[in-house]
C-alpha positions as CSV (number, residue, x, y, z in Angstrom):
1,M,123.9,78.3,113.2
2,L,121.1,80.7,114.4
3,N,117.9,79.3,115.9
4,E,114.8,79.5,113.6
5,Y,113.3,83.0,113.7
6,D,110.5,83.3,116.2
7,P,108.5,86.6,115.9
8,S,107.5,86.5,119.6
9,R,111.2,86.8,120.5
10,D,112.1,89.6,118.2
11,V,114.3,91.5,120.6
12,E,116.2,88.4,121.8
13,W,116.7,87.2,118.3
14,N,117.9,90.6,117.0
15,S,120.4,90.9,119.8
16,V,121.9,87.5,118.9
17,V,122.1,88.4,115.3
18,Y,123.7,91.8,116.2
19,I,126.4,90.1,118.3
20,R,127.2,87.5,115.7
21,I,127.4,89.9,112.9
22,Q,129.8,92.1,114.9
23,K,132.1,89.1,115.6
24,L,132.2,88.2,111.9
25,L,133.1,91.7,111.0
26,I,135.9,91.8,113.6
27,Q,137.3,88.5,112.4
28,E,137.3,89.7,108.8
29,V,139.1,92.9,109.7
30,L,141.7,91.0,111.7
31,M,142.3,88.5,108.8
32,T,142.9,91.2,106.2
33,P,146.5,90.7,105.2
34,R,147.4,94.4,104.9
35,L,145.9,95.3,108.3
36,M,147.8,92.3,109.8
37,I,151.1,93.6,108.4
38,I,150.5,97.1,109.6
39,A,149.5,96.0,113.0
40,T,152.5,93.6,113.3
41,L,155.0,96.3,112.2
42,G,153.4,98.8,114.7
43,I,153.6,96.5,117.6
44,A,157.1,95.3,116.7
45,G,158.4,98.8,116.6
46,L,157.1,99.5,120.1
47,F,157.6,96.3,121.9
48,G,160.0,94.1,119.8
49,V,159.5,91.3,117.4
50,A,159.1,88.7,120.1
51,I,156.1,90.4,121.5
52,A,154.6,90.9,118.0
53,A,155.0,87.1,117.4
54,A,153.1,86.2,120.6
55,A,149.6,84.8,120.6
56,P,146.8,87.4,119.8
57,K,145.1,89.0,122.7
58,K,141.8,87.4,123.7
59,E,138.7,89.2,122.4
60,A,136.8,91.1,125.0
61,P,133.2,89.9,125.1
62,L,130.7,92.1,123.1
63,A,128.1,93.9,125.2
64,V,124.5,92.7,124.8
65,P,122.1,95.7,124.4
66,K,120.8,96.4,127.8
67,G,119.3,99.2,129.9
68,V,117.7,102.0,127.9
69,D,118.8,100.6,124.6
70,A,117.2,97.3,125.3
71,E,114.0,98.9,126.6
72,N,113.8,101.1,123.5
73,A,114.2,98.0,121.3
74,R,111.5,96.2,123.1
75,H,109.2,99.2,123.0
76,A,109.7,99.6,119.2
77,Q,108.9,95.9,118.5
78,A,105.8,96.1,120.7
79,M,104.6,99.3,118.9
80,L,105.2,97.7,115.5
81,A,103.2,94.7,116.4
82,E,100.3,96.6,118.1
83,G,100.2,99.1,115.2
84,K,100.0,96.4,112.6
85,R,97.2,94.7,114.5
86,T,95.3,98.0,114.7
87,F,95.8,98.9,111.0
88,R,94.7,95.4,109.8
89,Y,92.0,94.3,112.3
90,D,90.7,97.1,114.6
91,T,87.2,98.3,113.8
92,F,87.3,101.0,116.5
93,G,83.7,100.0,117.2
94,S,82.7,101.1,113.8
95,E,80.3,98.2,113.6
96,A,77.8,100.4,115.4
97,F,77.5,102.5,112.3
98,W,78.1,100.1,109.3
99,G,76.3,97.2,110.8
100,D,73.8,98.4,113.5
101,A,72.8,101.6,111.8
102,L,73.3,101.1,108.0
103,Q,72.8,97.3,108.3
104,L,75.2,96.8,105.4
105,H,75.9,93.2,106.7
106,K,72.3,92.3,105.8
107,A,72.8,93.3,102.2
108,I,76.0,91.3,102.0
109,A,74.4,88.2,103.6
110,G,71.3,88.3,101.4
111,E,67.8,87.0,102.1
112,K,68.8,83.3,102.0
113,N,71.3,83.9,104.8
114,G,69.1,86.0,107.1
115,G,69.7,89.3,105.4
116,V,67.9,91.2,102.6
117,G,68.0,91.2,98.8
118,P,70.2,88.9,96.7
119,G,73.3,89.2,98.8
120,V,76.9,89.9,97.7
121,S,78.8,86.9,96.2
122,P,82.7,86.6,96.3
123,K,82.6,87.4,92.5
124,T,80.6,90.6,93.2
125,A,82.8,91.5,96.2
126,L,86.0,91.2,94.1
127,S,84.4,93.2,91.2
128,V,83.9,96.2,93.5
129,G,87.5,96.0,94.7
130,L,87.3,94.1,97.9
131,K,90.5,91.9,98.4
132,V,91.0,88.6,100.1
133,D,94.0,87.8,102.3
134,A,95.3,84.4,101.1
135,D,97.3,84.0,104.4
136,A,93.9,83.9,106.3
137,L,92.6,81.0,104.3
138,P,93.0,77.4,105.6
139,D,95.1,75.2,103.3
140,A,92.1,73.0,102.6
141,L,90.1,76.0,101.4
142,K,93.0,77.1,99.2
143,K,93.1,73.7,97.5
144,Q,89.4,73.8,96.9
145,L,89.6,77.3,95.5
146,A,92.5,76.3,93.2
147,A,90.5,73.3,92.0
148,G,87.4,75.4,91.3
149,K,85.3,73.6,94.0
150,V,84.2,76.7,95.8
151,N,81.0,78.4,94.7
152,L,82.1,82.0,94.2
153,D,78.5,83.0,93.1
154,D,77.0,82.3,96.6
155,P,76.8,85.0,99.2
156,A,77.2,82.3,101.8
157,T,80.9,81.9,100.7
158,T,81.4,85.6,101.3
159,I,80.0,85.2,104.8
160,A,82.4,82.3,105.4
161,L,85.4,84.5,104.2
162,L,84.3,87.3,106.5
163,K,84.2,85.0,109.5
164,L,87.8,83.9,108.6
165,N,88.9,87.6,108.7
166,A,90.0,87.0,105.2
167,V,88.3,90.0,103.6
168,V,90.9,92.8,103.8
169,G,89.6,95.7,106.0
170,V,86.2,94.2,106.9
171,T,85.2,92.2,110.0
172,A,81.9,90.4,110.5
173,F,80.4,89.9,114.0
174,A,78.4,86.7,114.4
175,N,75.5,85.6,116.6
176,P,75.7,82.4,118.7
177,D,73.9,80.5,115.9
178,G,76.5,81.6,113.4
179,S,74.5,84.2,111.5
180,V,76.0,87.6,111.0
181,K,74.7,90.3,113.3
182,S,77.0,93.3,112.4
183,M,80.1,94.4,110.6
184,G,82.8,97.0,110.9
185,I,85.8,98.3,108.8
186,Q,89.5,98.8,109.4
187,C,92.2,101.2,108.1
188,A,93.2,98.5,105.7
189,F,89.8,98.8,103.9
190,C,91.0,101.7,101.8
191,H,94.8,101.6,102.4
192,S,95.7,98.0,101.7
193,T,95.6,95.7,98.7
194,V,97.0,92.3,97.9
195,D,99.6,91.0,95.5
196,N,97.3,88.8,93.5
197,S,99.7,85.9,94.1
198,F,96.9,83.4,94.5
199,A,94.4,84.8,92.1
200,P,93.2,88.2,91.0
201,G,92.1,90.0,94.1
202,I,93.4,87.2,96.4
203,G,97.0,87.2,97.7
204,K,99.3,88.5,100.4
205,R,98.5,91.8,102.0
206,L,100.3,95.0,100.9
207,D,99.7,97.4,103.7
208,G,99.9,101.1,102.9
209,W,99.1,100.6,99.2
210,P,95.9,102.5,98.2
211,N,93.2,100.2,96.9
212,R,92.4,102.0,93.6
213,D,90.0,99.1,92.7
214,L,87.8,99.7,95.8
215,N,84.4,101.3,94.9
216,V,83.5,102.6,98.3
217,G,80.4,104.4,97.0
218,A,79.0,101.3,95.3
219,I,79.5,99.3,98.5
220,V,77.9,101.9,100.8
221,S,74.9,102.3,98.5
222,L,74.0,98.7,99.1
223,A,73.1,99.5,102.7
224,P,69.4,99.0,103.5
225,N,69.3,102.1,105.7
226,L,70.9,105.2,104.4
227,K,69.0,107.4,106.9
228,P,72.2,108.4,108.8
229,F,73.3,110.1,105.5
230,T,70.0,111.6,104.5
231,D,69.5,113.1,108.0
232,L,73.1,114.6,108.2
233,L,73.0,116.1,104.7
234,G,69.4,117.0,104.6
235,V,68.7,115.2,101.2
236,D,66.7,112.2,100.1
237,V,68.0,108.6,99.5
238,E,68.2,109.0,95.7
239,T,70.5,112.0,96.0
240,V,72.7,110.1,98.4
241,K,72.9,107.2,96.0
242,K,73.6,109.6,93.1
243,V,76.6,111.0,95.0
244,L,77.9,107.6,96.1
245,A,77.7,106.4,92.5
246,S,79.6,109.5,91.2
247,W,82.9,108.6,93.0
248,G,83.8,105.4,91.1
249,P,86.7,103.0,91.9
250,G,89.5,104.3,94.0
251,R,87.9,107.5,95.2
252,Y,86.3,108.7,98.3
253,D,85.0,112.1,99.6
254,A,86.3,112.7,103.2
255,E,84.9,116.2,103.4
256,L,81.3,115.5,102.3
257,N,80.1,115.2,105.9
258,K,81.8,118.5,106.8
259,D,80.9,120.8,104.0
260,G,78.1,119.0,102.1
261,K,79.7,119.7,98.7
262,A,78.7,116.7,96.7
263,F,79.9,117.9,93.3
264,R,82.3,120.3,91.9
265,P,81.0,123.6,90.4
266,D,81.5,122.0,86.9
267,G,79.2,119.1,87.9
268,K,82.0,116.6,88.2
269,Q,82.4,114.3,91.2
270,A,84.0,115.8,94.3
271,G,85.8,112.7,95.7
272,T,89.6,112.4,95.8
273,L,91.8,109.4,95.0
274,L,92.7,107.1,97.9
275,P,96.3,108.0,98.8
276,P,99.1,105.7,99.8
277,A,99.9,105.2,103.5
278,F,103.5,104.3,102.9
279,G,106.7,106.3,102.7
280,L,105.4,109.0,105.1
281,A,108.3,109.0,107.6
282,G,109.8,112.5,107.7
283,V,106.8,114.0,105.8
284,D,105.1,116.9,107.6
285,L,101.5,116.9,106.3
286,A,99.9,113.7,105.1
287,T,96.7,114.6,103.2
288,W,96.1,116.0,99.7
289,T,95.4,119.5,101.1
290,G,97.4,119.4,104.3
291,F,94.7,119.0,106.9
292,G,97.3,117.6,109.3
293,S,99.9,114.9,110.0
294,V,99.6,111.1,109.7
295,T,98.3,110.8,113.3
296,Y,95.9,113.6,112.8
297,W,94.4,111.9,109.8
298,N,94.2,108.6,111.7
299,A,92.0,110.3,114.3
300,Y,90.0,112.2,111.7
301,V,89.3,109.1,109.7
302,G,88.9,106.7,112.6
303,V,86.2,108.8,114.2
304,T,84.5,110.9,111.5
305,Q,84.9,108.6,108.4
306,M,85.0,105.1,109.7
307,H,82.6,106.2,112.4
308,G,84.5,104.4,115.2
309,S,83.9,105.3,118.8
310,G,86.5,107.9,119.9
311,T,87.6,111.5,120.4
312,F,88.3,113.9,117.6
313,F,88.9,117.7,118.1
314,D,89.4,120.4,115.5
315,A,87.8,123.7,116.1
316,R,88.3,124.7,112.4
317,F,85.2,122.6,111.6
318,N,83.0,124.9,113.6
319,D,83.2,127.5,110.8
320,K,79.6,127.8,109.7
321,D,80.6,129.3,106.3
322,Q,83.2,126.8,105.3
323,Y,81.8,123.7,107.1
324,P,78.0,124.1,107.6
325,V,77.4,120.4,108.0
326,S,80.0,119.8,110.7
327,A,79.2,123.1,112.4
328,K,75.7,121.8,112.9
329,S,76.6,118.2,113.8
330,G,79.4,119.2,116.1
331,A,81.8,116.7,114.4
332,G,84.8,118.9,115.2
333,N,84.3,118.2,118.9
334,T,83.4,114.5,119.0
335,R,83.9,112.7,122.3
336,D,82.4,109.2,122.2
337,K,82.3,106.9,125.1
338,P,83.9,104.5,125.3
339,D,86.9,106.0,123.4
340,R,88.2,103.1,121.3
341,V,90.5,105.2,119.1
342,T,92.8,107.4,121.0
343,A,94.8,104.7,122.8
344,K,95.5,103.1,119.4
345,L,96.8,106.2,117.7
346,A,100.5,106.1,118.8
347,A,101.2,102.5,117.8
348,L,99.1,103.0,114.5
349,H,101.3,106.0,113.7
350,F,104.5,104.1,114.5
351,Y,103.5,101.2,112.2
352,Q,102.5,103.4,109.3
353,L,105.8,105.4,109.5
354,S,107.6,102.1,109.4
355,I,106.2,101.1,106.0
356,P,108.7,102.1,103.2
357,A,107.7,103.1,99.7
358,P,108.0,100.0,97.6
359,K,110.8,99.8,95.1
360,A,109.8,99.7,91.4
361,P,110.3,96.2,89.9
362,A,113.3,95.7,87.6
363,G,112.3,96.0,84.0
364,S,109.3,98.3,84.8
365,Y,111.1,101.3,83.6
366,D,114.1,102.2,81.2
367,K,117.2,102.5,83.4
368,A,119.2,104.7,81.0
369,A,116.2,107.0,80.6
370,F,115.7,107.0,84.4
371,D,119.3,108.2,84.9
372,R,118.8,111.0,82.4
373,G,115.5,111.8,84.0
374,K,117.1,112.1,87.5
375,T,119.5,114.7,86.2
376,L,116.6,116.7,84.7
377,F,114.5,116.2,87.8
378,E,117.2,117.7,90.0
379,G,118.3,120.3,87.5
380,T,116.7,121.8,84.4
381,A,113.1,120.7,85.1
382,K,113.3,122.1,88.7
383,C,111.1,119.3,90.1
384,A,113.4,118.8,93.1
385,T,112.7,122.4,94.2
386,C,109.5,121.1,95.8
387,H,109.9,117.3,95.6
388,V,113.1,117.2,97.5
389,P,114.8,113.8,97.4
390,P,114.7,111.4,99.2
391,L,111.4,112.6,100.8
392,Y,110.2,113.9,97.5
393,T,108.3,116.6,99.4
394,E,109.6,119.7,101.2
395,P,111.2,119.1,104.5
396,G,109.1,121.3,106.7
397,H,105.8,123.0,105.7
398,N,104.9,121.3,102.4
399,L,102.0,123.4,101.2
400,H,101.3,125.6,98.2
401,A,98.6,127.9,97.0
402,P,96.6,126.6,94.0
403,S,98.0,129.4,91.8
404,E,101.5,128.2,92.5
405,I,100.9,124.8,90.9
406,G,98.5,126.1,88.2
407,I,95.2,124.4,89.1
408,D,91.8,125.4,90.5
409,S,91.2,125.9,94.2
410,F,88.0,123.7,94.7
411,Q,89.6,120.9,96.7
412,A,92.0,123.3,98.5
413,D,89.0,125.5,99.6
414,R,87.5,122.4,101.3
415,S,90.5,122.3,103.5
416,P,91.2,124.6,106.5
417,T,94.6,125.3,104.9
418,R,93.0,126.3,101.5
419,M,96.3,124.9,100.0
420,Y,97.7,121.8,98.3
421,R,100.4,119.5,99.7
422,T,103.4,118.6,97.7
423,A,102.8,114.8,97.4
424,P,105.7,112.5,98.1
425,L,106.6,110.6,94.9
426,A,108.4,107.5,96.1
427,G,106.5,104.4,95.1
428,L,104.5,106.3,92.5
429,W,104.4,103.2,90.3
430,T,102.1,101.4,92.7
431,H,99.2,103.9,92.3
432,Q,99.0,105.0,88.7
433,K,95.5,103.6,88.3
434,G,92.9,106.3,88.4
435,G,95.2,109.1,87.3
436,F,97.3,111.7,89.1
437,Y,96.8,114.6,91.5
438,H,94.2,114.5,94.2
439,D,91.3,114.0,91.8
440,G,93.0,112.0,89.0
441,R,92.7,115.0,86.6
442,F,95.9,113.9,84.8
443,A,95.5,110.5,83.2
444,T,99.2,109.8,82.7
445,L,102.5,110.9,84.0
446,L,103.2,112.5,80.7
447,D,100.2,114.7,81.3
448,V,101.6,115.8,84.6
449,V,105.0,116.6,83.1
450,N,103.3,118.5,80.3
451,H,101.3,120.5,82.8
452,Y,104.3,121.6,84.7
453,D,106.3,122.3,81.5
454,G,103.6,124.7,80.4
455,H,103.0,126.2,83.8
456,F,106.6,126.9,84.6
457,K,107.6,127.6,80.9
458,L,110.4,125.0,81.1
459,N,110.5,124.4,77.3
460,L,111.4,120.7,77.8
461,S,111.9,118.6,74.7
462,D,109.8,115.5,74.0
463,A,112.8,113.4,74.8
464,N,113.3,115.3,78.1
465,K,109.7,114.6,79.0
466,K,110.0,110.9,78.3
467,D,113.1,110.7,80.5
468,L,111.3,112.4,83.3
469,V,108.4,109.9,83.1
470,E,110.8,107.0,83.3
471,Y,112.4,108.6,86.4
472,L,109.0,109.0,88.0
473,K,108.1,105.4,87.3
474,G,111.3,104.2,88.9
475,I,111.6,106.2,92.1
């Protein structure tokens, strides 16, 4: 019987499991009657029945992984652990912006707790999409919550949750007297949610899942000091708040502080849906418009969006015509000291690439229709021409001009590529809230199918379209 699993001894434990599994497989093969007969006849023919009837040869000891293989295994385990810590808990020094500059922690704490205004209660925090990690809650607190003995209308409870590191993606920094002096955010702020296993908005973490409930604009607009935004964009506070309010749940504008385009030409909001950060292993470009790879985006977001202290370089943002704001601010050549981002990028990348796209739950789609839809996806409907299984994007350079996919170029033109990426589709069932495409322009999967049916003149029947939808729900 194996010893109880100990995460701190991953490599040792995995080696023991590996050896024992191999022994079981060898024993099973040797005990297969047909193989035993063949082996016996072969040996008898060569050496005689007496030798064949002799005791079996003693097994050679199986080799324990060592040398380069063992070192690679240790390195992989260390990278996974470090990357997960970074993804979940590292603020990259962003508290200097969200806390010290914007003073957002004061709005969360409220006047009664040393801040300003009414404060943010747990109920309010949950209503704007913030999530609570149930595993970070002490058992006693869980029992009190379950019994309804915790005041979820009191901002002081929010502060207590922050101090426990229980609010996904947010960290509070305390003074010696226990009051909150600052706050920072992590990657998990936008790219994690919870499974709601304890209560709505409270449960086990789901890293890589986009938080389509998170109203980033509403949260940021609470900040007592929005001067960093007004100074950068050259507008007043009311304009900043109008822009922040336009995004709504599950959306964020990661180009606003580069090009200053707060709204589309038609007057609609310019934010894009928060994308998943799972299922990206093997995928070339990782953003809606193909800015760069996963690790590029980590650096871009860590330094220029989370406002961590680090290094980010991309000369494309020096273009005064396309990016007037960043050309003026120099954001494309940011070199903060100390650099708290760059050393974390490798492990963060490694961890994100290790997160698989989650499988659709049984019963969440029609299996027979799924099978028919798969045949259509890979055949008549031609979906697999671009969404190549099992990556569901092109192996290689996965970009297309707006005209190729039949939509306007507004968001593409905000990218240095001026193109749109073929989005990977695995795990699509996890992020249907908010719609589809980069801006949620298609409310349902059927709307997406209808768009391509018309654009490519596929002449699909209604039954074909329904089957395709079931396939998309199940992959």
